[in-house]
N, C-alpha and C positions, 0 to 999 in steps of 0.2 A: 838778435836776425836774421834776417831767412837769406838768401844769396837771391838777388831777381836775375832774372836771361831773359832777353828782346825775342828770342824766338822756341819753339817748340824742340824737343830731339826728334830729326827724321823719325826714329825707332818710333815714336811711339804715339806717330798717327792716326796707322789703322787701328791703335786702340779706343780712336774714338767715332768709328769707325758703327759699330752695334747701337741697334735701337733701344737691346735691353741694358741704360744702365742711367744714371743720373745727371741729368742735365740743366743746371741754373742759371738763370741770368739774372741779376742785382743792377736794378736803374734807380733811377734820383728823379720822382716825379716833380710838378711842376712849385710844389707847397717848399721842395728844398727836404726833401724824406723821401728813407729809404722805401723799397720794392723788390719780391723777390717772387722770383716767375720760376715753375718747371719746365722749360725746355729738351724732352729725350734726344730731339733730332737736332743736336747741337756740336757741332764737328769742328777739327779742323779745317781748311782746305789748302792751307801751305803752310808751313813752319813761321810764318806770319801773321794769317787772316787764319780770321776764323765764319763759321755761316751758319747760321738755323732756319729751319722749314718753321713758317707759321699754316695751324691748319684752323685754329679758332680765337676767337678778338680777346682783348684783352686790355689790363691796365701800359702793361711794360710794353708794348709792341707802339703803342704815343710815344710813353717814357722817350724811348729812345731820339725821336724826334725832333724835341723840343732839349733835350738834354742828351747827347749820346755818349756820352761817360758812363761804364759797364763795367759788372762784375762780374766771374765765370769762376766754374766750379764743372768739373768733371768728375764723377767716382764713378769707376767702372766695378764688376762683380766679384773681382780678387781684390778691393777696398783699396785702391792703387787711386790717390787723386792727383787730379790736377787745379790750380787755383791762378787766379791773374787780374790783368785790367785790361780791356779791349775800349774802341771806339767806331762805335758803328757809322757806318758811312752810305750805304745802303740799300734799297730796295730792289729786286726783279718777279716781276713774275710771270718767266719765260726764259728757256737759255737750262743749259748742258746742268746746271744745278736743280732745278724744279726737275727735271726729269727725273736728276738721278734721285734726286728725292720721293719723287713718286713711284718709283721703282723699285723701293723697298719694300719687304711683304706687309709693314706696321701699314703701309699708308696702300698699296701696287689691290690684297684685299680685304680691305676694309669697303664697306657699302653704303657708310654715312658720310666722312669726310678725306679730303687729299689734302695735299700740301699746296696753295693759293700764293702766295708770298716767300721767295728767298730773300732773307736778309743776311749779308758781307759788316764783318766789323774788321778792322784791322788790331792785331797784338800787342801789344802800349811794356808786358813786359806779365811773366809767368813765373812759379816756387822752380818749377819742372817736378816730374812725380815727386809723389809724397803720400807716405803709409798714414793710417789708423792709429793714433796708440793707445790701442785697446786696451792694455791693461791698464792707462791713469781714465782713459771713457769708464771704464768700468767701476772701477775705482771713485770715481764725481758721480756716478749715475747713483752709487752708494748710500755717500755720505750727502746728497740734494734728499733723497727719498728722506734719511733716516731725521732731515733737516726742517726738509721744505712747508712742513705746519706751522710751524712753528713762525713764519715767516711770513702771513698770512694780513691781509691787512683790513679795517673794518669799515668798508666801504661795503655799502647797501644795493652796489645795483649788480644787474647780472652782465656779464660782460660777454663772458666767453661760458659759451653752452654746453651741457654738462657733455655732449657728443667730444667738444673740441679738450674738452679737458681730458676728458678718457685718450683722446690722442696723444694727447702730448705726453702722460702718465704710460705710457705703452711705453713695458721696454725697448721694444723691436720698431718703435719710432726711429725716422730720423728728422734730425732737427739740427735746422743752420742759422748764424745767426748773422744781421748784415744792419751795416751804418756806415757815412760816408765821411772818408777820410780828411784830413787839412787837404791833399789835393783836389779833394772834390768827385774821383774815383770810389763809387762805393765797394766794397771790400766785402767779404763772404768769409765768416769762421764757422766751423763745424762745433755745436753745440750738443751733442749725444744726450747726454744725462743731464737738459732741463726739463721743468716739469712745470707742473700748474700748481701754489701752493690754494689756491681758493680761482674763483668764477674770474680773477679783473689781475690777476699779478701771478709773475714766471719767477722762477729762483733756479737755479746755477749755482754750479762749484766751478772753482778758475782750476783748477788741477787738473783740465786736458786743457791744450790751449791756453795757459796761464800769460804768455809771453804776449799774446794778443788781446787776452781780456782783459788782462791789467789796466791796460791804455785807452778802455772807458772810460767815456768822464761822465759824472751827475749831471742828468737833467738832458745827457744827450738822447735824441729820436733812434729807435730801434726796432729794425723790424725781427721776426721768428716764423721762420716756414717748419714747416712741420707736413712727412711725407711718410706714410706706411708703407711696409711690400704688397699692399692691396692698389696702391696708387689713387691714396684717400689723402687727401691733402688739408692745408688750410694756411695761412698766412695772417698771424698779430701783427698788431703794432703797438708801441708804446715811449713809456720814458723810463730813460737807465736812474736806480732813483741811489745807487752806489753797492757797495760791495759795507757787510757787515755779519756780526757774527749772532747764531741761532745756534742752540744748541750745541757749543764751543767748533762749528761749523761754518768756513769762511762760507758766504752766500750773495751771489750778485742777482739783486732784483729788476723786472721790470713789468712797471704796472702799465697793463695793458688799457689801452683807449680805443680801439679801433682792430676791426673782426672781417674776415676777408676771403669769403669763396673763391678761390682761383679753379676748377676743377670745372670743366666743357661740360655741360653743351654752352650754361652760362655764367660768366663767371660777373657775379657781384657783392658788393657790403654788404654782410653780415648784424657790424655793429659801428655805428648808429644806424639803425632802423632809421632805413630812406623808406620818404613817405609813396603811397601805391597809387600811378596815375591809370586812370582810363583812357583805352587805345581808341583815338580819335582820328587818324591817319589811317589808313589799311592797305 
C-alpha cells in the first residue's frame, strides 16, 4: 500500500512548471466511465492545489463540471512521477494565473491559440515523488510482446485502426490506464508494456505496478491512453476481461469498444463512428 500525503513537497513545485512534461487528468463522464486527457499545462499552484490551462475544447472540460472528482499524473523529463486525486473547484478567464500561462513560450509565441480558461483543483492526496520501475516495465513489455497474439479475440469488427494499433505496439509509446476507484475518484496507472493483440483487444503483463493492476475486477470499465514522443495520442475504452495464461505468460486483457481522438484542433469520437450531419447554421 502506497503512503498518501495531503500536500506536495514544497521542493517539487518548481518541477511541475515546465511545459515539456506529461500532464494527465482523469475524469468520469456522466455515464460513470473513465476518461483521460493530456494537459501539459498542469502544475501545482500551492502545496495543496493545482491549476491547468485550457486552450482547446474536449470532453474532460465538461466532465469536471458534472463530477469534480479527478485523478492526475505528472511525469517530468527525468522520468519522475507524481500521481494523486484532486477536486475541481472553479475556472477563471482572467487574473494572474491566466497571464502566467499565456506568457509561457508555448502559448506566448503560438499564432493559433492561447490559454483562454484556467481551471483550479484542490489536492486531496498524492503519493509524492515516484520513480518508474524501468526493469519491470522492460520485462513486462517483452512478455506482453511474446504472448499477446495468443490473446486475440474472435470478434470480426475492426475497432482500432491500423494507426491506433501501431501506436500501442510501438515500444516508445507511453501508455496509461485509468479506472474509477471505490471512492468515486478516477485513478491513473502507468501501463507502458500494454500492446494490441488485434483491433479489438489490448493486453498487458502485470509485472510492473502489479499491486495496483491486480486490484482490477472483471467487467470493470477501463480507459487506456497512448501518447508518443511526437505528441500523437489516442484514447481507448473497454471492459477488463480478467487475467489469464497465454503461452505461459499472465496477461490482463481489455476488450475495446470505444476510440477517441483527443488531439487538437478537433477532438472527436472515432469508434463507434458518428453520423455525419450537414451544417445548417452558420
